[in-house]
Every structure is written in C-alpha cells, then in structure tokens.
ZAVEXMI-480113 format. One record per residue (C-alpha): residue in one letter; x, y, z; chain. Coordinates in steps of 0.02 Angstrom, whole numbers, plus 50000, padded with zeros to 5 digits. Last residue first. Example, Ala and Ser with C-alpha at 12.3 -4.5 7.8 and 13.67 -1.06 7.14 Angstrom:
% residues 2
+---+-------+-------+-------+---+
| r |     u |     v |     w | c |
+---+-------+-------+-------+---+
| S | 50684 | 49947 | 50357 | A |
| A | 50615 | 49775 | 50390 | A |
+---+-------+-------+-------+---+
//
This chain:
% residues 329
+---+-------+-------+-------+---+
| r |     u |     v |     w | c |
+---+-------+-------+-------+---+
| X | 52200 | 51784 | 53143 | A |
| X | 52288 | 51629 | 53080 | A |
| X | 52466 | 51657 | 53017 | A |
| X | 52471 | 51674 | 52827 | A |
| X | 52583 | 51546 | 52744 | A |
| X | 52684 | 51556 | 52583 | A |
| X | 52779 | 51400 | 52527 | A |
| X | 52916 | 51421 | 52395 | A |
| X | 52995 | 51267 | 52317 | A |
| X | 53174 | 51231 | 52263 | A |
| X | 53249 | 51085 | 52167 | A |
| X | 53212 | 51107 | 51982 | A |
| X | 53166 | 51292 | 51998 | A |
| X | 53046 | 51404 | 52093 | A |
| X | 52905 | 51279 | 52120 | A |
| X | 52747 | 51347 | 52197 | A |
| X | 52645 | 51329 | 52356 | A |
| X | 52531 | 51475 | 52395 | A |
| X | 52417 | 51547 | 52528 | A |
| X | 52426 | 51406 | 52654 | A |
| X | 52310 | 51481 | 52785 | A |
| X | 52344 | 51440 | 52968 | A |
| X | 52224 | 51336 | 53073 | A |
| X | 52356 | 51223 | 53149 | A |
| X | 52301 | 51078 | 53039 | A |
| X | 52325 | 51196 | 52891 | A |
| X | 52507 | 51220 | 52944 | A |
| X | 52535 | 51033 | 52958 | A |
| X | 52462 | 50999 | 52786 | A |
| X | 52563 | 51141 | 52709 | A |
| X | 52724 | 51072 | 52788 | A |
| X | 52685 | 50892 | 52737 | A |
| X | 52660 | 50913 | 52550 | A |
| X | 52805 | 51022 | 52493 | A |
| X | 52905 | 50963 | 52643 | A |
| X | 52916 | 50787 | 52572 | A |
| X | 53004 | 50855 | 52417 | A |
| X | 53144 | 50927 | 52525 | A |
| X | 53211 | 51083 | 52437 | A |
| X | 53126 | 51215 | 52544 | A |
| X | 53105 | 51405 | 52540 | A |
| X | 52978 | 51468 | 52666 | A |
| X | 52883 | 51633 | 52661 | A |
| X | 52788 | 51690 | 52815 | A |
| X | 52647 | 51817 | 52805 | A |
| X | 52568 | 51907 | 52952 | A |
| X | 52384 | 51885 | 53000 | A |
| X | 52421 | 51863 | 53185 | A |
| X | 52592 | 51927 | 53239 | A |
| X | 52747 | 51826 | 53198 | A |
| X | 52854 | 51731 | 53324 | A |
| X | 52744 | 51576 | 53315 | A |
| X | 52766 | 51574 | 53126 | A |
| X | 52955 | 51558 | 53143 | A |
| X | 52939 | 51417 | 53269 | A |
| X | 52813 | 51326 | 53159 | A |
| X | 52928 | 51342 | 53008 | A |
| X | 53074 | 51272 | 53107 | A |
| X | 52971 | 51123 | 53166 | A |
| X | 52896 | 51091 | 52994 | A |
| X | 53063 | 51090 | 52906 | A |
| X | 53134 | 50981 | 53046 | A |
| X | 53002 | 50846 | 53014 | A |
| X | 53054 | 50839 | 52873 | A |
| X | 53227 | 50867 | 52799 | A |
| X | 53336 | 51022 | 52802 | A |
| X | 53459 | 51067 | 52664 | A |
| X | 53356 | 51214 | 52605 | A |
| X | 53258 | 51290 | 52748 | A |
| X | 53277 | 51473 | 52695 | A |
| X | 53168 | 51586 | 52801 | A |
| X | 53068 | 51736 | 52745 | A |
| X | 52975 | 51854 | 52861 | A |
| X | 52841 | 51985 | 52835 | A |
| X | 52815 | 51918 | 52660 | A |
| X | 52746 | 52041 | 52532 | A |
| X | 52589 | 51997 | 52436 | A |
| X | 52589 | 52095 | 52272 | A |
| X | 52653 | 51947 | 52172 | A |
| X | 52512 | 51841 | 52238 | A |
| X | 52436 | 51811 | 52066 | A |
| X | 52602 | 51725 | 52028 | A |
| X | 52556 | 51575 | 52136 | A |
| X | 52594 | 51453 | 51997 | A |
| X | 52423 | 51370 | 52006 | A |
| X | 52333 | 51537 | 52026 | A |
| X | 52431 | 51621 | 51886 | A |
| X | 52400 | 51476 | 51768 | A |
| X | 52215 | 51482 | 51809 | A |
| X | 52209 | 51671 | 51781 | A |
| X | 52302 | 51649 | 51616 | A |
| X | 52170 | 51529 | 51551 | A |
| X | 52212 | 51376 | 51448 | A |
| X | 52289 | 51278 | 51590 | A |
| X | 52422 | 51149 | 51545 | A |
| X | 52469 | 51046 | 51698 | A |
| X | 52327 | 51085 | 51818 | A |
| X | 52187 | 51111 | 51692 | A |
| X | 52238 | 50971 | 51573 | A |
| X | 52285 | 50840 | 51704 | A |
| X | 52129 | 50882 | 51804 | A |
| X | 52007 | 50854 | 51661 | A |
| X | 51909 | 51014 | 51627 | A |
| X | 51857 | 51181 | 51698 | A |
| X | 51908 | 51363 | 51679 | A |
| X | 51869 | 51536 | 51744 | A |
| X | 51695 | 51511 | 51817 | A |
| X | 51659 | 51677 | 51901 | A |
| X | 51624 | 51712 | 52085 | A |
| X | 51781 | 51814 | 52113 | A |
| X | 51887 | 51673 | 52037 | A |
| X | 51826 | 51495 | 52015 | A |
| X | 51925 | 51350 | 51943 | A |
| X | 51833 | 51185 | 51917 | A |
| X | 51943 | 51029 | 51908 | A |
| X | 51912 | 50849 | 51856 | A |
| X | 52002 | 50689 | 51906 | A |
| X | 52060 | 50768 | 52069 | A |
| X | 52148 | 50686 | 52215 | A |
| X | 52335 | 50718 | 52222 | A |
| X | 52338 | 50873 | 52111 | A |
| X | 52189 | 50947 | 52204 | A |
| X | 52279 | 50915 | 52368 | A |
| X | 52430 | 51003 | 52295 | A |
| X | 52326 | 51155 | 52250 | A |
| X | 52269 | 51173 | 52430 | A |
| X | 52121 | 51294 | 52426 | A |
| X | 52004 | 51145 | 52423 | A |
| X | 51820 | 51114 | 52390 | A |
| X | 51789 | 50931 | 52353 | A |
| X | 51652 | 50855 | 52246 | A |
| X | 51639 | 50665 | 52248 | A |
| X | 51526 | 50558 | 52138 | A |
| X | 51512 | 50392 | 52227 | A |
| X | 51549 | 50207 | 52202 | A |
| X | 51725 | 50198 | 52128 | A |
| X | 51756 | 50372 | 52199 | A |
| X | 51755 | 50296 | 52372 | A |
| X | 51931 | 50225 | 52364 | A |
| X | 52012 | 50393 | 52322 | A |
| X | 51905 | 50474 | 52457 | A |
| X | 51968 | 50349 | 52586 | A |
| X | 52149 | 50385 | 52544 | A |
| X | 52120 | 50572 | 52559 | A |
| X | 52038 | 50551 | 52729 | A |
| X | 52181 | 50445 | 52796 | A |
| X | 52311 | 50567 | 52726 | A |
| X | 52227 | 50710 | 52816 | A |
| X | 52232 | 50609 | 52977 | A |
| X | 52420 | 50587 | 52957 | A |
| X | 52450 | 50771 | 52914 | A |
| X | 52348 | 50839 | 53062 | A |
| X | 52169 | 50890 | 53028 | A |
| X | 52073 | 51055 | 53025 | A |
| X | 52099 | 51086 | 52838 | A |
| X | 52063 | 50904 | 52793 | A |
| X | 51882 | 50916 | 52737 | A |
| X | 51897 | 51079 | 52639 | A |
| X | 51710 | 51069 | 52607 | A |
| X | 51680 | 50891 | 52546 | A |
| X | 51518 | 50846 | 52456 | A |
| X | 51488 | 50660 | 52432 | A |
| X | 51359 | 50613 | 52299 | A |
| X | 51240 | 50467 | 52277 | A |
| X | 51195 | 50458 | 52461 | A |
| X | 51171 | 50294 | 52556 | A |
| X | 51107 | 50356 | 52725 | A |
| X | 51258 | 50272 | 52806 | A |
| X | 51378 | 50371 | 52695 | A |
| X | 51358 | 50531 | 52796 | A |
| X | 51386 | 50441 | 52961 | A |
| X | 51541 | 50353 | 52893 | A |
| X | 51615 | 50520 | 52835 | A |
| X | 51572 | 50599 | 53002 | A |
| X | 51661 | 50454 | 53088 | A |
| X | 51813 | 50486 | 52977 | A |
| X | 51811 | 50667 | 53035 | A |
| X | 51795 | 50613 | 53217 | A |
| X | 51944 | 50497 | 53195 | A |
| X | 52050 | 50642 | 53135 | A |
| X | 51992 | 50752 | 53279 | A |
| X | 52033 | 50613 | 53404 | A |
| X | 51887 | 50514 | 53474 | A |
| X | 51816 | 50548 | 53647 | A |
| X | 51680 | 50660 | 53574 | A |
| X | 51605 | 50507 | 53490 | A |
| X | 51553 | 50447 | 53663 | A |
| X | 51592 | 50263 | 53692 | A |
| X | 51460 | 50134 | 53644 | A |
| X | 51559 | 50076 | 53493 | A |
| X | 51711 | 50040 | 53600 | A |
| X | 51780 | 49873 | 53541 | A |
| X | 51753 | 49907 | 53355 | A |
| X | 51835 | 50079 | 53369 | A |
| X | 52006 | 50071 | 53285 | A |
| X | 51970 | 49924 | 53169 | A |
| X | 51809 | 50006 | 53110 | A |
| X | 51880 | 50177 | 53065 | A |
| X | 51923 | 50174 | 52880 | A |
| X | 51762 | 50261 | 52828 | A |
| X | 51714 | 50108 | 52725 | A |
| X | 51742 | 50001 | 52880 | A |
| X | 51639 | 50120 | 52987 | A |
| X | 51510 | 50110 | 52850 | A |
| X | 51491 | 49922 | 52849 | A |
| X | 51501 | 49900 | 53038 | A |
| X | 51366 | 50029 | 53073 | A |
| X | 51253 | 49962 | 52935 | A |
| X | 51269 | 49783 | 52993 | A |
| X | 51230 | 49830 | 53173 | A |
| X | 51081 | 49931 | 53113 | A |
| X | 51014 | 49779 | 53020 | A |
| X | 51035 | 49669 | 53173 | A |
| X | 50953 | 49801 | 53282 | A |
| X | 50796 | 49814 | 53175 | A |
| X | 50732 | 49994 | 53172 | A |
| X | 50776 | 50064 | 53000 | A |
| X | 50646 | 50198 | 52961 | A |
| X | 50737 | 50340 | 52875 | A |
| X | 50776 | 50428 | 53039 | A |
| X | 50848 | 50265 | 53104 | A |
| X | 50962 | 50254 | 52950 | A |
| X | 51025 | 50430 | 52985 | A |
| X | 51065 | 50404 | 53170 | A |
| X | 51147 | 50232 | 53154 | A |
| X | 51319 | 50307 | 53116 | A |
| X | 51314 | 50429 | 53262 | A |
| X | 51228 | 50300 | 53372 | A |
| X | 51374 | 50179 | 53358 | A |
| X | 51505 | 50311 | 53401 | A |
| X | 51400 | 50362 | 53550 | A |
| X | 51304 | 50525 | 53568 | A |
| X | 51331 | 50712 | 53557 | A |
| X | 51329 | 50712 | 53365 | A |
| X | 51498 | 50720 | 53281 | A |
| X | 51540 | 50886 | 53196 | A |
| X | 51709 | 50870 | 53112 | A |
| X | 51776 | 51036 | 53047 | A |
| X | 51778 | 51078 | 52861 | A |
| X | 51622 | 50977 | 52830 | A |
| X | 51596 | 50806 | 52747 | A |
| X | 51422 | 50821 | 52671 | A |
| X | 51317 | 50678 | 52598 | A |
| X | 51214 | 50723 | 52446 | A |
| X | 51065 | 50609 | 52412 | A |
| X | 51001 | 50628 | 52589 | A |
| X | 51022 | 50816 | 52576 | A |
| X | 50914 | 50828 | 52420 | A |
| X | 50784 | 50711 | 52496 | A |
| X | 50769 | 50822 | 52649 | A |
| X | 50754 | 50975 | 52535 | A |
| X | 50601 | 50900 | 52449 | A |
| X | 50590 | 50992 | 52282 | A |
| X | 50439 | 51105 | 52259 | A |
| X | 50539 | 51267 | 52261 | A |
| X | 50652 | 51205 | 52121 | A |
| X | 50834 | 51228 | 52167 | A |
| X | 50880 | 51044 | 52164 | A |
| X | 50796 | 51005 | 51998 | A |
| X | 50784 | 50816 | 52013 | A |
| X | 50780 | 50699 | 51862 | A |
| X | 50961 | 50646 | 51882 | A |
| X | 51040 | 50788 | 51980 | A |
| X | 51000 | 50955 | 51898 | A |
| X | 51058 | 51121 | 51972 | A |
| X | 50966 | 51267 | 51893 | A |
| X | 50975 | 51456 | 51891 | A |
| X | 50942 | 51582 | 52028 | A |
| X | 50995 | 51591 | 52210 | A |
| X | 50956 | 51701 | 52358 | A |
| X | 51044 | 51730 | 52523 | A |
| X | 50980 | 51864 | 52643 | A |
| X | 50988 | 51754 | 52797 | A |
| X | 51089 | 51595 | 52766 | A |
| X | 50994 | 51432 | 52795 | A |
| X | 50941 | 51417 | 52613 | A |
| X | 51127 | 51408 | 52567 | A |
| X | 51121 | 51233 | 52640 | A |
| X | 51026 | 51187 | 52482 | A |
| X | 51128 | 51030 | 52450 | A |
| X | 51209 | 51087 | 52287 | A |
| X | 51194 | 51273 | 52328 | A |
| X | 51305 | 51250 | 52481 | A |
| X | 51444 | 51180 | 52370 | A |
| X | 51437 | 51333 | 52258 | A |
| X | 51445 | 51447 | 52410 | A |
| X | 51596 | 51349 | 52473 | A |
| X | 51693 | 51386 | 52314 | A |
| X | 51634 | 51565 | 52290 | A |
| X | 51799 | 51659 | 52263 | A |
| X | 51817 | 51716 | 52443 | A |
| X | 51982 | 51626 | 52474 | A |
| X | 52077 | 51586 | 52316 | A |
| X | 52020 | 51457 | 52187 | A |
| X | 51988 | 51272 | 52170 | A |
| X | 51836 | 51160 | 52154 | A |
| X | 51900 | 50982 | 52143 | A |
| X | 51797 | 50849 | 52054 | A |
| X | 51829 | 50670 | 52107 | A |
| X | 51753 | 50543 | 51988 | A |
| X | 51599 | 50433 | 51997 | A |
| X | 51492 | 50543 | 51883 | A |
| X | 51560 | 50700 | 51801 | A |
| X | 51514 | 50876 | 51856 | A |
| X | 51439 | 50986 | 51720 | A |
| X | 51464 | 51175 | 51707 | A |
| X | 51366 | 51337 | 51692 | A |
| X | 51397 | 51472 | 51822 | A |
| X | 51308 | 51638 | 51796 | A |
| X | 51400 | 51740 | 51928 | A |
| X | 51420 | 51672 | 52103 | A |
| X | 51443 | 51782 | 52258 | A |
| X | 51353 | 51941 | 52199 | A |
| X | 51349 | 52041 | 52361 | A |
| X | 51192 | 52147 | 52377 | A |
| X | 51111 | 52031 | 52506 | A |
| X | 51212 | 51871 | 52493 | A |
| X | 51186 | 51828 | 52310 | A |
| X | 51201 | 51671 | 52206 | A |
| X | 51199 | 51643 | 52018 | A |
| X | 51185 | 51478 | 51925 | A |
| X | 51162 | 51488 | 51736 | A |
| X | 51147 | 51297 | 51722 | A |
| X | 51235 | 51170 | 51834 | A |
| X | 51221 | 50987 | 51784 | A |
| X | 51270 | 50860 | 51916 | A |
| X | 51301 | 50677 | 51870 | A |
| X | 51387 | 50699 | 51701 | A |
| X | 51444 | 50551 | 51595 | A |
+---+-------+-------+-------+---+
//
C-alpha cells in the first residue's frame, strides 16, 4: 500500500531543471532508499515532500505529491501541517540551543502540550525510541550541545518523532557520523519502520542494501528505476542502475593514488586508508583494494564521518573489493 504518491513532479532552480517529470509511489511502513550519484536530485526530491524547497530562492515546483487526502504542493495546504506530518532527520545534527529535555519537548509545546507530567512522558518515550534515554536520563537539563555528534543526531530523531509524524525523511543521516553512531541510527530506523514510513536519501549503496525495502534510482533528475530493494539492487532492469550499483559508470574517474590493503584487517584498513588520504590534496581520488569483509562497510562509514565522499564500493571478484574515495574539498 502506498503512503506517498508522486505525480509528474518537476523542480527547477532558476533555469536548472533539477527533477524531470517524476511519477512514483512510496510504500507505507517500509524504508525507501533514494539512490544515485551526487547532483542527481535526491535531496531536492526530499525537500519537495516537506516543502523545504519553498525556502530556496528561485526554486519552483510543478506536479503533485499526495499524502493521504493532502496535496502537499497545493498553494492552500498548511505548510506547518505538512512538516508536522513529515519529520526530518538532516545530514548534520542541528540540536536547538537549549537542554536535552527542552529539545524533545519543543514541538509538543508548540502544539499545545503544557502539562509537565505529559511532557515528561513524551520526553522519556521518544528518547527511548531514539535509543538515547539510558545515556542521558540523569542529565536531561544539560545543554544538548554537550552531547557527542552521534548522540545529537539521535536527539534530533527523538525531537522529530515527538510531534508524532507519519513519515520520517532522512537526508544522508549518517554521513557526518562515526561508524558506531551510524550503526545506532541504522538500527533505530530498522525498528521504526514498523510504525512509520521512512524515506532515506543515501549515496552509500551498502547502506541502501542494509536498510531498504524499496529503492528509487535517480540520475540527472530523471527516475531511472524503482521497485523492491532485492529486485533493484540484485537484478536491476536498467543498465544505468546496474552501472551505478557496480560502479562502472565511474570508469572515466582516474585514481590519484591506489593502495592494496589485502591481508589487512580492520581497524588497520581504516588507519592506512586515512594516512594515504591525508597525504593527498583536496578533491583527489584514492582507490583502496581490500579483502576484509568488515572493511567494505566500516571503511566507507569512517571516511564519510570524516567528511570525505565515498564515490564507489564494488566487488572485483570473490574475495576483493574496490573502494573509491574523494578527499573532501
């Protein structure tokens, strides 16, 4: 059963045509991953869902996005209601400059909840759902800014859930996090799909493989392919999807340095890769060859946590994997 219906959606930034006539349905209470290379329109599509695109100068949108009986893009639709129904977990955590408690209570207070006992219940409930309660229960009045980056992201998840949305939108929610914090967020999302429709933008194909029930592949603003994750990721119908998953669309990208880490185990893979990347100039490309299965997941996570771009992760043969990383600019 679909929860979000997108019909003939196009988006423009000035003269740039960012999304081109997208028509697709997003299923209810599953995780849908929007995949594709940088600049393909993934985040733009997400911003259309909750009307954040309205805040961009020169942006305009046509088409329809239907959620239940609400036409999101209709001029008469209450934008506040749209955003209440669609919680957002951003790329970088953005806790409010107040206490942990007040961050979670902020939304419910805006919507009229004043009773302290009720607010206490809400704060506890959603910090538990966000996987943070046990870590902060004794310091709820402490500033949210004192939390680690990973904890701040889980706090943002709890804050978004406290207004009881139907849908959780995630814009590369682990790209700024360390591997352990990324794993925490992924585990929470897997639990939450029992109660929420979740849409996650990710350029990490392995994250899509770990999380997604349904996949939408965009390329240069066009909808290339969509369907159940096992079909799209394991047996794509479209050559462009196959090329993206296998990394072959990057054949023209030449590595500035290549290091062979076969025979090494994590965390040494990550340490050696980090040292090699440190020696490169900004924007340069590093190619790693690894044969440790753990490295296939943990090295990309660690690199993303450092702000670098994981351009491609693909299997070369039965034992070897190639990881291509672009050093942050």
